[in-house]
C-alpha positions in Angstrom: -28.3 -13.3 -37.4 -25.5 -14.2 -39.7 -22.1 -15.2 -38.5 -20.5 -11.9 -39.7 -23.1 -10.0 -37.7 -22.5 -12.1 -34.6 -18.8 -11.5 -34.9 -19.3 -7.8 -35.4 -21.7 -7.7 -32.4 -19.2 -9.5 -30.1 -16.3 -7.3 -31.3 -18.4 -4.2 -30.6 -19.2 -5.4 -27.1 -15.6 -6.2 -26.5 -14.5 -2.7 -27.7 -17.1 -1.1 -25.4 -15.8 -3.1 -22.4 -12.2 -2.1 -23.1 -13.3 1.6 -23.4 -15.3 1.4 -20.1 -12.3 -0.1 -18.3 -9.9 2.5 -19.7 -12.3 5.2 -18.8 -12.6 3.8 -15.3 -8.9 4.1 -14.8 -8.8 7.8 -15.7 -9.9 9.1 -12.3 -8.8 9.4 -8.8 -8.4 5.9 -7.3 -8.0 5.3 -3.6 -7.4 1.7 -2.6 -8.3 0.7 0.9 -8.7 -2.2 3.2 -9.7 -2.3 6.9 -9.4 -4.7 9.8 -10.8 -4.6 13.4 -8.2 -5.2 16.1 -9.0 -6.2 19.7 -6.8 -3.5 21.3 -7.1 0.2 22.2 -6.4 2.7 19.5 -3.4 4.0 21.4 -1.8 0.6 21.4 -2.4 0.1 17.7 -0.9 3.6 16.9 2.2 3.0 19.0 2.7 -0.5 17.5 2.7 0.9 13.9 4.9 3.9 15.0 7.7 1.4 15.9 9.6 0.5 12.7 11.1 -2.6 14.4 7.7 -4.3 14.1 7.6 -4.1 10.3 9.6 -7.2 9.9 7.0 -9.2 11.7 4.0 -8.0 9.7 4.9 -7.0 6.1 4.7 -9.5 3.4 6.5 -7.2 0.9 9.4 -5.5 2.7 11.8 -7.0 5.2 12.5 -3.9 7.3 12.3 -0.1 7.6 15.2 2.1 8.4 15.2 5.9 9.3 17.3 7.7 6.7 20.6 9.3 7.9 19.6 12.7 6.3 16.2 12.8 7.8 15.7 16.4 9.1 13.5 15.3 12.1 13.1 12.1 14.2 11.0 9.2 13.0 7.3 9.8 13.4 7.4 13.6 13.1 6.2 15.5 10.1 9.0 15.5 7.5 10.7 12.4 8.8 12.4 10.3 6.1 12.7 6.5 6.1 13.5 3.7 3.6 11.6 0.4 3.1 13.8 -2.4 2.0 12.4 -5.4 0.2 15.3 -7.7 1.2 17.2 -8.3 4.5 20.5 -7.5 2.7 19.1 -4.2 1.5 19.8 -5.2 -2.1 17.1 -4.9 -4.9 13.7 -3.3 -4.6 13.3 -0.4 -2.1 11.4 2.9 -1.8 11.5 6.0 0.4 8.7 7.4 2.6 8.2 10.9 4.0 5.8 11.6 6.9 3.3 14.2 5.7 0.6 14.1 8.4 0.5 12.8 11.9 -2.6 13.1 14.1 -2.0 10.8 17.0 -4.5 8.0 17.4 -6.4 9.2 14.4 -4.5 9.5 11.1 -1.1 9.3 9.5 0.0 9.9 5.9 3.3 9.3 4.1 4.6 10.0 0.6 6.2 7.1 -1.2 8.8 8.1 -3.7 12.1 7.0 -5.2 10.8 3.5 -6.0 13.9 1.7 -7.2 15.1 -1.6 -8.7 11.7 -2.9 -9.6 10.8 -5.1 -12.6 9.1 -2.1 -14.3 10.9 1.2 -15.0 7.3 2.4 -15.7 6.3 1.8 -12.1 9.3 3.8 -10.7 7.8 7.1 -12.0 4.9 6.9 -9.6 4.6 8.8 -6.3 2.0 7.6 -3.9 0.4 8.7 -0.7 0.0 6.0 2.0 -2.9 6.6 4.5 -3.3 5.0 7.9 -6.7 5.7 9.6 -7.4 4.7 13.2 -10.9 4.5 14.5 -11.7 4.0 18.2 -14.6 1.6 18.2 -14.9 1.5 22.0 -14.6 -1.6 24.2 -10.8 -1.6 23.5 -11.4 -2.2 19.8 -9.8 -0.3 16.9 -10.6 -0.3 13.1 -7.3 0.2 11.2 -7.5 1.2 7.6 -4.7 1.2 5.1 -5.2 3.4 1.9 -3.1 4.3 -1.1 -3.5 6.7 -4.0 -1.4 8.8 -6.4 -0.1 12.2 -5.1 -1.8 14.0 -8.0 -3.4 11.7 -10.6 -3.8 14.6 -13.0 -0.1 14.8 -13.7 0.0 11.2 -15.1 -0.5 10.1 -18.7 -3.3 8.1 -20.0 -1.3 4.8 -20.0 0.2 5.5 -16.6 -3.2 5.8 -15.0 -4.4 2.6 -16.7 -1.4 0.7 -15.4 -1.9 2.1 -11.9 -5.6 1.1 -12.0 -4.6 -2.4 -13.1 -2.2 -2.9 -10.2 -4.7 -1.9 -7.5 -5.9 -5.5 -7.2 -2.4 -6.5 -6.1 -2.2 -3.5 -3.7 -5.4 -4.4 -2.0 -4.2 -8.0 -1.6 -1.1 -6.8 0.1 -3.0 -4.4 2.3 -5.2 -7.4 3.4 -2.3 -9.7 4.2 -0.4 -7.0 6.1 -3.4 -5.9 8.1 -4.2 -9.5 9.1 -0.6 -9.9 10.2 -0.8 -6.7 12.2 -4.1 -7.8 13.9 -2.5 -11.1 14.9 0.7 -9.5 16.1 -1.0 -6.9 18.3 -3.5 -9.3 19.8 -1.2 -12.3 20.3 1.9 -10.4 21.4 4.6 -12.8 22.5 2.5 -15.7 21.3 2.4 -14.3 17.8 1.9 -16.9 15.1 2.3 -15.1 11.7 -0.8 -15.8 9.4 1.0 -14.7 6.2 4.8 -15.1 5.5 7.1 -12.6 3.8 6.7 -13.4 0.1 9.9 -14.6 -1.6 8.6 -13.4 -4.9 6.8 -10.2 -5.8 5.6 -9.0 -9.3 7.6 -5.8 -8.6 11.0 -7.5 -8.0 13.7 -6.4 -10.3 
């Protein structure tokens, strides 16, 4: 095989790889990560229902606050809250609306109004965050975090590709947050945080 043929062959394979990756991104993508917690499902549910605990487990946001114009109390369907990246509430933030609440089983929230990030592109997305609670018996719970676009069909070719490319970071954050939650629930007052709040995020403005 001549050098030109080798180069053409390699370029052809590279083009096929790029095409496959782009095609992979043009579909519904649900990113998930799970952890098993040594605690009853009711305890895990109640723990995550308390916004005050967020500061102890999230590696991305500093705290969550119910919004003043929320039509219903926190935890109820339609409740509105804001997640702040920083303690001074400056910079990156996003809003969440409770869509579904099935006690001790499932909760979903819509993430919107993503603001003050490093990418204007990213701020056009709306996500659904999923929390799934499975009672494993013997006072054990499997907690799963999931995230996907509200309706992937409304996004453009390039928006879907960028969303797909960022899922590796989303899964990493899910993993760290869930490991913090596991430790916080199990250790209680003796909690030693496995993963600190991260001073830098690729989404910071």
